N, C-alpha and C positions, 0 to 999 in steps of 0.2 A: 872558118868565119873569123877572118882577121879584123881586129879593131872592135869587135862587138863583145860585150859582156854577156854571159849566159843569164837568163832570167833568174832573179833571186840572188845574184851575186853582186857585190859592191866592192869597189877599190878602197872605200873609206874604212878606216880603222875606228875603233871606239874613241881614240884620242881626237880624231878629226870630226866626230859627230857631235862635238860639244855645241850646245845651243844656249843662247840667251833668249829669254822671253820677257816681254814687257808686263809690268805689274800694274793693275788698275784697281780702284775702289770707288764706290759710290758713297757720297756723303748724304746722310738723311738730316735735313735741317730741323725737323721737329724732334727727332731723337737726340740731336746734337752729337752724332757719332757716325763713324764710317761703318759701312757694311763690310763683311769679310772680303779680302782681296780676291781678285781673279786674274787669270793669266791669258795673254793673247800674243800672237807674233807681231801684229801691227796695230797701230792706233785706230786705223779704219775698221778693223774687225771689232774692237771694243766699242767704238761709236755705233756701229751697226747693231750690235747686240743690245746696247742701251736703248737705241731708237726702237728696236723691236719690242722691248719690254714696255717702254713708254706708250707705245701705241697698241698694245695688246689688252683688250678689255678683261682678260682673265688674270692680268698681272697687277700687283699692289701699286706699282708706279703709275698706272693708267689714271687713277682717280685724282692724284695729287702730283702731277709732273713737276711743278715748281718746287716741291720739297727735296728733290733729288738732283745731285750734281756729280758728273763723272770726272774723276781725277786720274792722271797718270802719275804713279808713285815712283817708278824706277824700273830696274831690270833684275831678273833672277838668272843666275848661271847654273845650269844643271850639272856641270862638271865639278864645280867647287862648292855648291850649295850656298853661294854667297849672294846677298842682296846688295845691289848698288842703287841706293835710293837718291832721288833727285834732291837738291838742296832746298827747293821749294816744289810743291806739287801743282803743276800747271793744270788748270781746269780745261777739260775738253768741251764743256758746255753744260748748261742747266737743262733739265728735262723739258722745259717750255720750248727751248730751241730745237729740240728733237721731235716735238709734237707735229704730226701730219694732220692738217685740217681735212675734215671730210666734207666740208661745205664746197659746193660747186663754185668754180671761178666765175666772176662777173663777165658777161659777154661784152666785148669791145665794140 
């Protein structure tokens, strides 16, 4: 089997498997504080998780979506345990922007 790696084998070494993940946090306007940070590989994943929480009736964010805003804080390098924080924390949006309306669209 030329050119194929056996299952479970990888050419990558530990040095090559270094990964940076993005760091996010949600700001609670009423508490005037950030919730504990969480980590995702892409902004889209963080936005999707936030949207799921905002639209889940079982989640705290559901009742007061305007109180919560998602921010991208920076990156974490798992090789060096170093955080590389953004100089400012860009907002990815307020909970209202992620709220999905359950009302039927008007017929045209």
